[in-house]
PDB file with SEQRES, HELIX, SHEET and CRYST1 records, atoms N, CA, C and O in Angstrom:
SEQRES   1 A   91  MET THR LEU SER PRO LEU PHE ALA ASN ILE CYS GLY PHE          
SEQRES   2 A   91  ILE GLY MET ALA CYS ILE ILE LEU ALA TYR GLY TYR THR          
SEQRES   3 A   91  THR ARG GLU GLY ALA HIS GLY ARG ARG PRO ASN PRO PHE          
SEQRES   4 A   91  VAL GLN HIS GLY THR ASN LEU ALA GLY ALA ALA LEU LEU          
SEQRES   5 A   91  THR VAL SER LEU MET VAL ASN LEU ASN PRO ALA SER LEU          
SEQRES   6 A   91  VAL LEU GLU GLY PHE TRP SER ALA ILE ALA LEU TRP GLY          
SEQRES   7 A   91  LEU GLY LYS ALA LEU HIS ASP ARG ARG ASN LYS ALA ARG          
HELIX    1 AA1 PRO A    5  ALA A   31  1                                  27    
HELIX    2 AA2 PRO A   38  VAL A   58  1                                  21    
HELIX    3 AA3 PRO A   62  ALA A   90  1                                  29    
CRYST1    1.000    1.000    1.000  90.00  90.00  90.00 P 1           1          
ATOM      1  N   MET A   1      40.385  47.941  24.284  1.00  0.00           N  
ATOM      2  CA  MET A   1      40.669  48.801  25.423  1.00  0.00           C  
ATOM      3  C   MET A   1      41.381  48.041  26.492  1.00  0.00           C  
ATOM      4  O   MET A   1      40.967  46.941  26.859  1.00  0.00           O  
ATOM      5  N   THR A   2      42.448  48.607  27.002  1.00  0.00           N  
ATOM      6  CA  THR A   2      43.200  47.972  28.081  1.00  0.00           C  
ATOM      7  C   THR A   2      42.967  48.763  29.352  1.00  0.00           C  
ATOM      8  O   THR A   2      43.046  49.991  29.374  1.00  0.00           O  
ATOM      9  N   LEU A   3      42.678  48.022  30.410  1.00  0.00           N  
ATOM     10  CA  LEU A   3      42.435  48.606  31.722  1.00  0.00           C  
ATOM     11  C   LEU A   3      43.779  48.651  32.451  1.00  0.00           C  
ATOM     12  O   LEU A   3      44.578  47.720  32.347  1.00  0.00           O  
ATOM     13  N   SER A   4      44.016  49.706  33.169  1.00  0.00           N  
ATOM     14  CA  SER A   4      45.195  49.766  33.967  1.00  0.00           C  
ATOM     15  C   SER A   4      45.088  48.904  35.186  1.00  0.00           C  
ATOM     16  O   SER A   4      43.990  48.751  35.721  1.00  0.00           O  
ATOM     17  N   PRO A   5      46.184  48.323  35.662  1.00  0.00           N  
ATOM     18  CA  PRO A   5      46.147  47.456  36.898  1.00  0.00           C  
ATOM     19  C   PRO A   5      45.597  48.254  38.061  1.00  0.00           C  
ATOM     20  O   PRO A   5      44.845  47.687  38.853  1.00  0.00           O  
ATOM     21  N   LEU A   6      45.902  49.476  38.215  1.00  0.00           N  
ATOM     22  CA  LEU A   6      45.407  50.280  39.282  1.00  0.00           C  
ATOM     23  C   LEU A   6      43.818  50.375  39.295  1.00  0.00           C  
ATOM     24  O   LEU A   6      43.136  50.182  40.301  1.00  0.00           O  
ATOM     25  N   PHE A   7      43.349  50.686  38.089  1.00  0.00           N  
ATOM     26  CA  PHE A   7      41.855  50.819  37.907  1.00  0.00           C  
ATOM     27  C   PHE A   7      41.188  49.486  38.272  1.00  0.00           C  
ATOM     28  O   PHE A   7      40.183  49.412  38.979  1.00  0.00           O  
ATOM     29  N   ALA A   8      41.842  48.416  37.721  1.00  0.00           N  
ATOM     30  CA  ALA A   8      41.302  47.004  38.002  1.00  0.00           C  
ATOM     31  C   ALA A   8      41.299  46.707  39.473  1.00  0.00           C  
ATOM     32  O   ALA A   8      40.323  46.160  39.987  1.00  0.00           O  
ATOM     33  N   ASN A   9      42.386  47.059  40.189  1.00  0.00           N  
ATOM     34  CA  ASN A   9      42.376  46.805  41.610  1.00  0.00           C  
ATOM     35  C   ASN A   9      41.414  47.637  42.372  1.00  0.00           C  
ATOM     36  O   ASN A   9      40.848  47.156  43.354  1.00  0.00           O  
ATOM     37  N   ILE A  10      41.187  48.873  41.980  1.00  0.00           N  
ATOM     38  CA  ILE A  10      40.210  49.714  42.635  1.00  0.00           C  
ATOM     39  C   ILE A  10      38.807  49.102  42.428  1.00  0.00           C  
ATOM     40  O   ILE A  10      38.033  49.000  43.381  1.00  0.00           O  
ATOM     41  N   CYS A  11      38.493  48.711  41.234  1.00  0.00           N  
ATOM     42  CA  CYS A  11      37.241  48.012  40.969  1.00  0.00           C  
ATOM     43  C   CYS A  11      37.032  46.785  41.808  1.00  0.00           C  
ATOM     44  O   CYS A  11      35.954  46.548  42.354  1.00  0.00           O  
ATOM     45  N   GLY A  12      38.107  45.997  41.899  1.00  0.00           N  
ATOM     46  CA  GLY A  12      38.077  44.745  42.685  1.00  0.00           C  
ATOM     47  C   GLY A  12      37.828  45.067  44.180  1.00  0.00           C  
ATOM     48  O   GLY A  12      37.025  44.390  44.822  1.00  0.00           O  
ATOM     49  N   PHE A  13      38.469  46.035  44.708  1.00  0.00           N  
ATOM     50  CA  PHE A  13      38.271  46.342  46.151  1.00  0.00           C  
ATOM     51  C   PHE A  13      36.861  46.957  46.413  1.00  0.00           C  
ATOM     52  O   PHE A  13      36.262  46.691  47.455  1.00  0.00           O  
ATOM     53  N   ILE A  14      36.333  47.785  45.459  1.00  0.00           N  
ATOM     54  CA  ILE A  14      35.005  48.226  45.625  1.00  0.00           C  
ATOM     55  C   ILE A  14      34.013  47.134  45.480  1.00  0.00           C  
ATOM     56  O   ILE A  14      33.049  47.113  46.245  1.00  0.00           O  
ATOM     57  N   GLY A  15      34.162  46.221  44.563  1.00  0.00           N  
ATOM     58  CA  GLY A  15      33.287  45.080  44.374  1.00  0.00           C  
ATOM     59  C   GLY A  15      33.390  44.191  45.659  1.00  0.00           C  
ATOM     60  O   GLY A  15      32.358  43.738  46.153  1.00  0.00           O  
ATOM     61  N   MET A  16      34.533  43.952  46.170  1.00  0.00           N  
ATOM     62  CA  MET A  16      34.641  43.172  47.443  1.00  0.00           C  
ATOM     63  C   MET A  16      33.836  43.822  48.580  1.00  0.00           C  
ATOM     64  O   MET A  16      33.137  43.162  49.349  1.00  0.00           O  
ATOM     65  N   ALA A  17      33.978  45.151  48.638  1.00  0.00           N  
ATOM     66  CA  ALA A  17      33.243  45.876  49.689  1.00  0.00           C  
ATOM     67  C   ALA A  17      31.727  45.761  49.460  1.00  0.00           C  
ATOM     68  O   ALA A  17      30.983  45.630  50.432  1.00  0.00           O  
ATOM     69  N   CYS A  18      31.249  45.805  48.224  1.00  0.00           N  
ATOM     70  CA  CYS A  18      29.860  45.667  47.986  1.00  0.00           C  
ATOM     71  C   CYS A  18      29.338  44.274  48.474  1.00  0.00           C  
ATOM     72  O   CYS A  18      28.317  44.176  49.155  1.00  0.00           O  
ATOM     73  N   ILE A  19      30.029  43.298  48.124  1.00  0.00           N  
ATOM     74  CA  ILE A  19      29.599  41.879  48.567  1.00  0.00           C  
ATOM     75  C   ILE A  19      29.651  41.791  50.068  1.00  0.00           C  
ATOM     76  O   ILE A  19      28.700  41.266  50.646  1.00  0.00           O  
ATOM     77  N   ILE A  20      30.647  42.243  50.738  1.00  0.00           N  
ATOM     78  CA  ILE A  20      30.729  42.208  52.181  1.00  0.00           C  
ATOM     79  C   ILE A  20      29.610  43.057  52.814  1.00  0.00           C  
ATOM     80  O   ILE A  20      28.988  42.638  53.790  1.00  0.00           O  
ATOM     81  N   LEU A  21      29.369  44.200  52.277  1.00  0.00           N  
ATOM     82  CA  LEU A  21      28.260  45.084  52.814  1.00  0.00           C  
ATOM     83  C   LEU A  21      26.957  44.414  52.603  1.00  0.00           C  
ATOM     84  O   LEU A  21      26.112  44.486  53.496  1.00  0.00           O  
ATOM     85  N   ALA A  22      26.708  43.759  51.490  1.00  0.00           N  
ATOM     86  CA  ALA A  22      25.415  43.089  51.248  1.00  0.00           C  
ATOM     87  C   ALA A  22      25.242  41.907  52.234  1.00  0.00           C  
ATOM     88  O   ALA A  22      24.153  41.685  52.763  1.00  0.00           O  
ATOM     89  N   TYR A  23      26.289  41.189  52.456  1.00  0.00           N  
ATOM     90  CA  TYR A  23      26.199  40.130  53.414  1.00  0.00           C  
ATOM     91  C   TYR A  23      25.911  40.629  54.821  1.00  0.00           C  
ATOM     92  O   TYR A  23      25.066  40.086  55.533  1.00  0.00           O  
ATOM     93  N   GLY A  24      26.653  41.702  55.215  1.00  0.00           N  
ATOM     94  CA  GLY A  24      26.420  42.271  56.482  1.00  0.00           C  
ATOM     95  C   GLY A  24      25.004  42.830  56.660  1.00  0.00           C  
ATOM     96  O   GLY A  24      24.407  42.679  57.726  1.00  0.00           O  
ATOM     97  N   TYR A  25      24.475  43.467  55.632  1.00  0.00           N  
ATOM     98  CA  TYR A  25      23.115  44.008  55.618  1.00  0.00           C  
ATOM     99  C   TYR A  25      22.154  42.895  55.801  1.00  0.00           C  
ATOM    100  O   TYR A  25      21.247  43.021  56.624  1.00  0.00           O  
ATOM    101  N   THR A  26      22.285  41.777  55.070  1.00  0.00           N  
ATOM    102  CA  THR A  26      21.411  40.628  55.230  1.00  0.00           C  
ATOM    103  C   THR A  26      21.485  40.043  56.615  1.00  0.00           C  
ATOM    104  O   THR A  26      20.445  39.751  57.204  1.00  0.00           O  
ATOM    105  N   THR A  27      22.620  39.866  57.140  1.00  0.00           N  
ATOM    106  CA  THR A  27      22.807  39.359  58.499  1.00  0.00           C  
ATOM    107  C   THR A  27      22.210  40.267  59.545  1.00  0.00           C  
ATOM    108  O   THR A  27      21.566  39.792  60.481  1.00  0.00           O  
ATOM    109  N   ARG A  28      22.411  41.573  59.407  1.00  0.00           N  
ATOM    110  CA  ARG A  28      21.847  42.512  60.356  1.00  0.00           C  
ATOM    111  C   ARG A  28      20.340  42.492  60.346  1.00  0.00           C  
ATOM    112  O   ARG A  28      19.724  42.443  61.410  1.00  0.00           O  
ATOM    113  N   GLU A  29      19.709  42.530  59.152  1.00  0.00           N  
ATOM    114  CA  GLU A  29      18.296  42.539  59.107  1.00  0.00           C  
ATOM    115  C   GLU A  29      17.741  41.232  59.687  1.00  0.00           C  
ATOM    116  O   GLU A  29      16.739  41.272  60.400  1.00  0.00           O  
ATOM    117  N   GLY A  30      18.348  40.093  59.410  1.00  0.00           N  
ATOM    118  CA  GLY A  30      17.917  38.860  59.986  1.00  0.00           C  
ATOM    119  C   GLY A  30      18.017  38.815  61.492  1.00  0.00           C  
ATOM    120  O   GLY A  30      17.176  38.226  62.170  1.00  0.00           O  
ATOM    121  N   ALA A  31      19.041  39.435  61.999  1.00  0.00           N  
ATOM    122  CA  ALA A  31      19.207  39.468  63.466  1.00  0.00           C  
ATOM    123  C   ALA A  31      18.159  40.266  64.143  1.00  0.00           C  
ATOM    124  O   ALA A  31      17.858  40.037  65.314  1.00  0.00           O  
ATOM    125  N   HIS A  32      17.577  41.224  63.419  1.00  0.00           N  
ATOM    126  CA  HIS A  32      16.507  42.037  63.988  1.00  0.00           C  
ATOM    127  C   HIS A  32      15.133  41.513  63.616  1.00  0.00           C  
ATOM    128  O   HIS A  32      14.125  42.179  63.853  1.00  0.00           O  
ATOM    129  N   GLY A  33      15.087  40.336  63.041  1.00  0.00           N  
ATOM    130  CA  GLY A  33      13.768  39.716  62.690  1.00  0.00           C  
ATOM    131  C   GLY A  33      13.099  40.358  61.485  1.00  0.00           C  
ATOM    132  O   GLY A  33      11.887  40.240  61.303  1.00  0.00           O  
ATOM    133  N   ARG A  34      13.902  41.045  60.653  1.00  0.00           N  
ATOM    134  CA  ARG A  34      13.325  41.667  59.501  1.00  0.00           C  
ATOM    135  C   ARG A  34      13.890  40.922  58.244  1.00  0.00           C  
ATOM    136  O   ARG A  34      14.981  40.353  58.252  1.00  0.00           O  
ATOM    137  N   ARG A  35      13.060  40.974  57.174  1.00  0.00           N  
ATOM    138  CA  ARG A  35      13.568  40.412  55.848  1.00  0.00           C  
ATOM    139  C   ARG A  35      14.319  41.533  55.144  1.00  0.00           C  
ATOM    140  O   ARG A  35      13.823  42.658  55.087  1.00  0.00           O  
ATOM    141  N   PRO A  36      15.469  41.260  54.622  1.00  0.00           N  
ATOM    142  CA  PRO A  36      16.198  42.319  53.937  1.00  0.00           C  
ATOM    143  C   PRO A  36      15.510  42.618  52.620  1.00  0.00           C  
ATOM    144  O   PRO A  36      14.869  41.749  52.031  1.00  0.00           O  
ATOM    145  N   ASN A  37      15.646  43.854  52.163  1.00  0.00           N  
ATOM    146  CA  ASN A  37      15.092  44.293  50.898  1.00  0.00           C  
ATOM    147  C   ASN A  37      15.857  43.586  49.837  1.00  0.00           C  
ATOM    148  O   ASN A  37      17.065  43.785  49.704  1.00  0.00           O  
ATOM    149  N   PRO A  38      15.144  42.704  49.020  1.00  0.00           N  
ATOM    150  CA  PRO A  38      15.954  41.871  48.045  1.00  0.00           C  
ATOM    151  C   PRO A  38      16.596  42.776  46.928  1.00  0.00           C  
ATOM    152  O   PRO A  38      17.596  42.391  46.321  1.00  0.00           O  
ATOM    153  N   PHE A  39      16.017  43.948  46.680  1.00  0.00           N  
ATOM    154  CA  PHE A  39      16.638  44.831  45.609  1.00  0.00           C  
ATOM    155  C   PHE A  39      17.965  45.358  46.113  1.00  0.00           C  
ATOM    156  O   PHE A  39      18.920  45.480  45.345  1.00  0.00           O  
ATOM    157  N   VAL A  40      18.033  45.678  47.430  1.00  0.00           N  
ATOM    158  CA  VAL A  40      19.296  46.088  48.000  1.00  0.00           C  
ATOM    159  C   VAL A  40      20.266  44.945  48.035  1.00  0.00           C  
ATOM    160  O   VAL A  40      21.405  45.069  47.586  1.00  0.00           O  
ATOM    161  N   GLN A  41      19.816  43.821  48.573  1.00  0.00           N  
ATOM    162  CA  GLN A  41      20.643  42.687  48.759  1.00  0.00           C  
ATOM    163  C   GLN A  41      21.225  42.172  47.462  1.00  0.00           C  
ATOM    164  O   GLN A  41      22.443  42.079  47.314  1.00  0.00           O  
ATOM    165  N   HIS A  42      20.390  41.848  46.554  1.00  0.00           N  
ATOM    166  CA  HIS A  42      20.838  41.266  45.257  1.00  0.00           C  
ATOM    167  C   HIS A  42      21.453  42.284  44.330  1.00  0.00           C  
ATOM    168  O   HIS A  42      22.387  41.968  43.593  1.00  0.00           O  
ATOM    169  N   GLY A  43      20.919  43.562  44.356  1.00  0.00           N  
ATOM    170  CA  GLY A  43      21.517  44.536  43.556  1.00  0.00           C  
ATOM    171  C   GLY A  43      22.990  44.905  43.901  1.00  0.00           C  
ATOM    172  O   GLY A  43      23.833  45.146  43.036  1.00  0.00           O  
ATOM    173  N   THR A  44      23.223  44.926  45.226  1.00  0.00           N  
ATOM    174  CA  THR A  44      24.584  45.190  45.736  1.00  0.00           C  
ATOM    175  C   THR A  44      25.507  44.010  45.410  1.00  0.00           C  
ATOM    176  O   THR A  44      26.673  44.200  45.065  1.00  0.00           O  
ATOM    177  N   ASN A  45      24.979  42.817  45.523  1.00  0.00           N  
ATOM    178  CA  ASN A  45      25.801  41.618  45.249  1.00  0.00           C  
ATOM    179  C   ASN A  45      26.082  41.623  43.689  1.00  0.00           C  
ATOM    180  O   ASN A  45      27.185  41.257  43.282  1.00  0.00           O  
ATOM    181  N   LEU A  46      25.130  42.018  42.848  1.00  0.00           N  
ATOM    182  CA  LEU A  46      25.385  42.024  41.469  1.00  0.00           C  
ATOM    183  C   LEU A  46      26.433  43.109  41.058  1.00  0.00           C  
ATOM    184  O   LEU A  46      27.295  42.884  40.208  1.00  0.00           O  
ATOM    185  N   ALA A  47      26.315  44.213  41.667  1.00  0.00           N  
ATOM    186  CA  ALA A  47      27.301  45.251  41.457  1.00  0.00           C  
ATOM    187  C   ALA A  47      28.689  44.827  41.906  1.00  0.00           C  
ATOM    188  O   ALA A  47      29.684  45.103  41.237  1.00  0.00           O  
ATOM    189  N   GLY A  48      28.739  44.186  42.992  1.00  0.00           N  
ATOM    190  CA  GLY A  48      30.042  43.652  43.495  1.00  0.00           C  
ATOM    191  C   GLY A  48      30.592  42.637  42.587  1.00  0.00           C  
ATOM    192  O   GLY A  48      31.792  42.675  42.313  1.00  0.00           O  
ATOM    193  N   ALA A  49      29.831  41.739  42.098  1.00  0.00           N  
ATOM    194  CA  ALA A  49      30.315  40.659  41.225  1.00  0.00           C  
ATOM    195  C   ALA A  49      30.766  41.307  39.898  1.00  0.00           C  
ATOM    196  O   ALA A  49      31.781  40.892  39.338  1.00  0.00           O  
ATOM    197  N   ALA A  50      30.033  42.316  39.383  1.00  0.00           N  
ATOM    198  CA  ALA A  50      30.432  43.005  38.176  1.00  0.00           C  
ATOM    199  C   ALA A  50      31.772  43.692  38.282  1.00  0.00           C  
ATOM    200  O   ALA A  50      32.633  43.598  37.407  1.00  0.00           O  
ATOM    201  N   LEU A  51      31.909  44.392  39.407  1.00  0.00           N  
ATOM    202  CA  LEU A  51      33.213  45.073  39.626  1.00  0.00           C  
ATOM    203  C   LEU A  51      34.351  44.079  39.860  1.00  0.00           C  
ATOM    204  O   LEU A  51      35.453  44.323  39.368  1.00  0.00           O  
ATOM    205  N   LEU A  52      34.156  43.005  40.562  1.00  0.00           N  
ATOM    206  CA  LEU A  52      35.158  42.043  40.683  1.00  0.00           C  
ATOM    207  C   LEU A  52      35.546  41.406  39.318  1.00  0.00           C  
ATOM    208  O   LEU A  52      36.705  41.064  39.086  1.00  0.00           O  
ATOM    209  N   THR A  53      34.570  41.267  38.459  1.00  0.00           N  
ATOM    210  CA  THR A  53      34.807  40.730  37.140  1.00  0.00           C  
ATOM    211  C   THR A  53      35.694  41.688  36.383  1.00  0.00           C  
ATOM    212  O   THR A  53      36.603  41.238  35.687  1.00  0.00           O  
ATOM    213  N   VAL A  54      35.477  42.992  36.482  1.00  0.00           N  
ATOM    214  CA  VAL A  54      36.337  43.923  35.854  1.00  0.00           C  
ATOM    215  C   VAL A  54      37.796  43.696  36.339  1.00  0.00           C  
ATOM    216  O   VAL A  54      38.722  43.658  35.528  1.00  0.00           O  
ATOM    217  N   SER A  55      37.978  43.551  37.619  1.00  0.00           N  
ATOM    218  CA  SER A  55      39.290  43.318  38.149  1.00  0.00           C  
ATOM    219  C   SER A  55      39.892  42.045  37.615  1.00  0.00           C  
ATOM    220  O   SER A  55      41.083  41.977  37.312  1.00  0.00           O  
ATOM    221  N   LEU A  56      39.064  41.053  37.504  1.00  0.00           N  
ATOM    222  CA  LEU A  56      39.560  39.763  37.046  1.00  0.00           C  
ATOM    223  C   LEU A  56      39.906  39.703  35.531  1.00  0.00           C  
ATOM    224  O   LEU A  56      40.564  38.769  35.073  1.00  0.00           O  
ATOM    225  N   MET A  57      39.455  40.700  34.789  1.00  0.00           N  
ATOM    226  CA  MET A  57      39.822  40.808  33.397  1.00  0.00           C  
ATOM    227  C   MET A  57      41.309  41.161  33.246  1.00  0.00           C  
ATOM    228  O   MET A  57      41.959  40.821  32.258  1.00  0.00           O  
ATOM    229  N   VAL A  58      41.801  41.844  34.249  1.00  0.00           N  
ATOM    230  CA  VAL A  58      43.235  42.283  34.227  1.00  0.00           C  
ATOM    231  C   VAL A  58      44.093  41.271  35.019  1.00  0.00           C  
ATOM    232  O   VAL A  58      45.166  40.857  34.581  1.00  0.00           O  
ATOM    233  N   ASN A  59      43.577  40.896  36.192  1.00  0.00           N  
ATOM    234  CA  ASN A  59      44.266  39.986  37.122  1.00  0.00           C  
ATOM    235  C   ASN A  59      43.583  38.644  37.032  1.00  0.00           C  
ATOM    236  O   ASN A  59      42.885  38.249  37.966  1.00  0.00           O  
ATOM    237  N   LEU A  60      43.758  37.949  35.966  1.00  0.00           N  
ATOM    238  CA  LEU A  60      42.923  36.724  35.674  1.00  0.00           C  
ATOM    239  C   LEU A  60      43.237  35.618  36.725  1.00  0.00           C  
ATOM    240  O   LEU A  60      44.375  35.240  37.004  1.00  0.00           O  
ATOM    241  N   ASN A  61      42.129  35.165  37.252  1.00  0.00           N  
ATOM    242  CA  ASN A  61      42.121  33.993  38.123  1.00  0.00           C  
ATOM    243  C   ASN A  61      40.835  33.188  37.654  1.00  0.00           C  
ATOM    244  O   ASN A  61      39.728  33.540  38.064  1.00  0.00           O  
ATOM    245  N   PRO A  62      40.964  32.219  36.886  1.00  0.00           N  
ATOM    246  CA  PRO A  62      39.861  31.527  36.288  1.00  0.00           C  
ATOM    247  C   PRO A  62      38.782  30.979  37.261  1.00  0.00           C  
ATOM    248  O   PRO A  62      37.584  31.066  36.989  1.00  0.00           O  
ATOM    249  N   ALA A  63      39.244  30.416  38.399  1.00  0.00           N  
ATOM    250  CA  ALA A  63      38.309  29.964  39.377  1.00  0.00           C  
ATOM    251  C   ALA A  63      37.450  31.099  39.946  1.00  0.00           C  
ATOM    252  O   ALA A  63      36.234  30.967  40.086  1.00  0.00           O  
ATOM    253  N   SER A  64      38.117  32.229  40.274  1.00  0.00           N  
ATOM    254  CA  SER A  64      37.346  33.357  40.777  1.00  0.00           C  
ATOM    255  C   SER A  64      36.410  33.944  39.729  1.00  0.00           C  
ATOM    256  O   SER A  64      35.314  34.389  40.070  1.00  0.00           O  
ATOM    257  N   LEU A  65      36.811  33.955  38.475  1.00  0.00           N  
ATOM    258  CA  LEU A  65      36.019  34.395  37.407  1.00  0.00           C  
ATOM    259  C   LEU A  65      34.707  33.587  37.281  1.00  0.00           C  
ATOM    260  O   LEU A  65      33.627  34.147  37.098  1.00  0.00           O  
ATOM    261  N   VAL A  66      34.844  32.245  37.385  1.00  0.00           N  
ATOM    262  CA  VAL A  66      33.666  31.346  37.341  1.00  0.00           C  
ATOM    263  C   VAL A  66      32.746  31.657  38.559  1.00  0.00           C  
ATOM    264  O   VAL A  66      31.523  31.714  38.432  1.00  0.00           O  
ATOM    265  N   LEU A  67      33.367  31.850  39.713  1.00  0.00           N  
ATOM    266  CA  LEU A  67      32.576  32.130  40.847  1.00  0.00           C  
ATOM    267  C   LEU A  67      31.814  33.372  40.736  1.00  0.00           C  
ATOM    268  O   LEU A  67      30.663  33.410  41.171  1.00  0.00           O  
ATOM    269  N   GLU A  68      32.380  34.434  40.169  1.00  0.00           N  
ATOM    270  CA  GLU A  68      31.664  35.721  39.926  1.00  0.00           C  
ATOM    271  C   GLU A  68      30.516  35.499  38.922  1.00  0.00           C  
ATOM    272  O   GLU A  68      29.456  36.117  39.030  1.00  0.00           O  
ATOM    273  N   GLY A  69      30.739  34.643  37.985  1.00  0.00           N  
ATOM    274  CA  GLY A  69      29.614  34.301  37.014  1.00  0.00           C  
ATOM    275  C   GLY A  69      28.446  33.675  37.742  1.00  0.00           C  
ATOM    276  O   GLY A  69      27.294  34.020  37.477  1.00  0.00           O  
ATOM    277  N   PHE A  70      28.726  32.745  38.671  1.00  0.00           N  
ATOM    278  CA  PHE A  70      27.624  32.176  39.407  1.00  0.00           C  
ATOM    279  C   PHE A  70      26.954  33.190  40.396  1.00  0.00           C  
ATOM    280  O   PHE A  70      25.735  33.240  40.565  1.00  0.00           O  
ATOM    281  N   TRP A  71      27.852  33.983  41.026  1.00  0.00           N  
ATOM    282  CA  TRP A  71      27.329  35.015  41.923  1.00  0.00           C  
ATOM    283  C   TRP A  71      26.405  35.991  41.189  1.00  0.00           C  
ATOM    284  O   TRP A  71      25.353  36.350  41.718  1.00  0.00           O  
ATOM    285  N   SER A  72      26.771  36.420  39.998  1.00  0.00           N  
ATOM    286  CA  SER A  72      25.941  37.264  39.156  1.00  0.00           C  
ATOM    287  C   SER A  72      24.609  36.551  38.756  1.00  0.00           C  
ATOM    288  O   SER A  72      23.549  37.178  38.765  1.00  0.00           O  
ATOM    289  N   ALA A  73      24.674  35.279  38.419  1.00  0.00           N  
ATOM    290  CA  ALA A  73      23.482  34.572  37.999  1.00  0.00           C  
ATOM    291  C   ALA A  73      22.529  34.470  39.214  1.00  0.00           C  
ATOM    292  O   ALA A  73      21.321  34.645  39.055  1.00  0.00           O  
ATOM    293  N   ILE A  74      23.039  34.200  40.378  1.00  0.00           N  
ATOM    294  CA  ILE A  74      22.178  34.117  41.587  1.00  0.00           C  
ATOM    295  C   ILE A  74      21.631  35.448  41.870  1.00  0.00           C  
ATOM    296  O   ILE A  74      20.456  35.506  42.231  1.00  0.00           O  
ATOM    297  N   ALA A  75      22.344  36.566  41.753  1.00  0.00           N  
ATOM    298  CA  ALA A  75      21.878  37.882  42.061  1.00  0.00           C  
ATOM    299  C   ALA A  75      20.778  38.231  41.038  1.00  0.00           C  
ATOM    300  O   ALA A  75      19.749  38.792  41.413  1.00  0.00           O  
ATOM    301  N   LEU A  76      20.988  37.904  39.751  1.00  0.00           N  
ATOM    302  CA  LEU A  76      19.926  38.207  38.707  1.00  0.00           C  
ATOM    303  C   LEU A  76      18.680  37.377  38.979  1.00  0.00           C  
ATOM    304  O   LEU A  76      17.557  37.861  38.839  1.00  0.00           O  
ATOM    305  N   TRP A  77      18.889  36.107  39.375  1.00  0.00           N  
ATOM    306  CA  TRP A  77      17.659  35.314  39.715  1.00  0.00           C  
ATOM    307  C   TRP A  77      16.914  35.947  40.913  1.00  0.00           C  
ATOM    308  O   TRP A  77      15.684  36.011  40.920  1.00  0.00           O  
ATOM    309  N   GLY A  78      17.696  36.424  41.949  1.00  0.00           N  
ATOM    310  CA  GLY A  78      16.984  36.983  43.139  1.00  0.00           C  
ATOM    311  C   GLY A  78      16.284  38.318  42.739  1.00  0.00           C  
ATOM    312  O   GLY A  78      15.189  38.594  43.229  1.00  0.00           O  
ATOM    313  N   LEU A  79      16.889  39.130  41.875  1.00  0.00           N  
ATOM    314  CA  LEU A  79      16.275  40.348  41.412  1.00  0.00           C  
ATOM    315  C   LEU A  79      15.020  40.053  40.605  1.00  0.00           C  
ATOM    316  O   LEU A  79      13.994  40.714  40.768  1.00  0.00           O  
ATOM    317  N   GLY A  80      15.109  39.074  39.749  1.00  0.00           N  
ATOM    318  CA  GLY A  80      13.914  38.602  38.952  1.00  0.00           C  
ATOM    319  C   GLY A  80      12.796  38.119  39.786  1.00  0.00           C  
ATOM    320  O   GLY A  80      11.630  38.396  39.506  1.00  0.00           O  
ATOM    321  N   LYS A  81      13.134  37.393  40.815  1.00  0.00           N  
ATOM    322  CA  LYS A  81      12.118  36.855  41.776  1.00  0.00           C  
ATOM    323  C   LYS A  81      11.489  38.008  42.529  1.00  0.00           C  
ATOM    324  O   LYS A  81      10.273  38.046  42.720  1.00  0.00           O  
ATOM    325  N   ALA A  82      12.334  38.969  42.966  1.00  0.00           N  
ATOM    326  CA  ALA A  82      11.849  40.119  43.710  1.00  0.00           C  
ATOM    327  C   ALA A  82      10.858  40.945  42.868  1.00  0.00           C  
ATOM    328  O   ALA A  82       9.828  41.387  43.378  1.00  0.00           O  
ATOM    329  N   LEU A  83      11.195  41.163  41.490  1.00  0.00           N  
ATOM    330  CA  LEU A  83      10.287  41.866  40.616  1.00  0.00           C  
ATOM    331  C   LEU A  83       8.997  41.093  40.469  1.00  0.00           C  
ATOM    332  O   LEU A  83       7.919  41.687  40.487  1.00  0.00           O  
ATOM    333  N   HIS A  84       9.081  39.791  40.326  1.00  0.00           N  
ATOM    334  CA  HIS A  84       7.878  38.948  40.131  1.00  0.00           C  
ATOM    335  C   HIS A  84       7.026  39.074  41.375  1.00  0.00           C  
ATOM    336  O   HIS A  84       5.814  39.249  41.249  1.00  0.00           O  
ATOM    337  N   ASP A  85       7.588  38.996  42.567  1.00  0.00           N  
ATOM    338  CA  ASP A  85       6.854  39.090  43.846  1.00  0.00           C  
ATOM    339  C   ASP A  85       6.201  40.458  43.979  1.00  0.00           C  
ATOM    340  O   ASP A  85       5.075  40.569  44.465  1.00  0.00           O  
ATOM    341  N   ARG A  86       6.934  41.540  43.531  1.00  0.00           N  
ATOM    342  CA  ARG A  86       6.415  42.863  43.697  1.00  0.00           C  
ATOM    343  C   ARG A  86       5.177  43.014  42.742  1.00  0.00           C  
ATOM    344  O   ARG A  86       4.169  43.617  43.110  1.00  0.00           O  
ATOM    345  N   ARG A  87       5.289  42.474  41.567  1.00  0.00           N  
ATOM    346  CA  ARG A  87       4.133  42.570  40.668  1.00  0.00           C  
ATOM    347  C   ARG A  87       2.904  41.839  41.147  1.00  0.00           C  
ATOM    348  O   ARG A  87       1.772  42.289  40.974  1.00  0.00           O  
ATOM    349  N   ASN A  88       3.174  40.645  41.782  1.00  0.00           N  
ATOM    350  CA  ASN A  88       2.020  39.844  42.299  1.00  0.00           C  
ATOM    351  C   ASN A  88       1.392  40.562  43.493  1.00  0.00           C  
ATOM    352  O   ASN A  88       0.176  40.485  43.665  1.00  0.00           O  
ATOM    353  N   LYS A  89       2.169  41.253  44.321  1.00  0.00           N  
ATOM    354  CA  LYS A  89       1.609  41.972  45.471  1.00  0.00           C  
ATOM    355  C   LYS A  89       0.788  43.182  44.980  1.00  0.00           C  
ATOM    356  O   LYS A  89      -0.188  43.553  45.634  1.00  0.00           O  
ATOM    357  N   ALA A  90       1.154  43.797  43.860  1.00  0.00           N  
ATOM    358  CA  ALA A  90       0.413  44.945  43.381  1.00  0.00           C  
ATOM    359  C   ALA A  90      -0.989  44.626  42.868  1.00  0.00           C  
ATOM    360  O   ALA A  90      -1.865  45.483  42.753  1.00  0.00           O  
ATOM    361  N   ARG A  91      -1.144  43.337  42.568  1.00  0.00           N  
ATOM    362  CA  ARG A  91      -2.478  42.927  42.013  1.00  0.00           C  
ATOM    363  C   ARG A  91      -3.561  42.880  43.022  1.00  0.00           C  
ATOM    364  O   ARG A  91      -4.701  42.557  42.689  1.00  0.00           O  
TER     365      ARG A  91                                                      
END                                                                             
């Protein structure tokens, strides 16, 4: 399956927006003395990294592709930790 450059660019811009919004959300919550919801924070980052990866499949930039891999791994780790913490609080 071949993705069109337009579709890839749209995915890339939406992914970029997700990552920026997640960072802004985290910063805003911290500025108000609140902890950000880790599912929102890491889930949005993971979605952004996935969408940027789609874009990078058409517009290959190896360094950025590696960065998105690490970004995804960190987001998955954060989501896993949040699930673990939620289960421990329920007990």
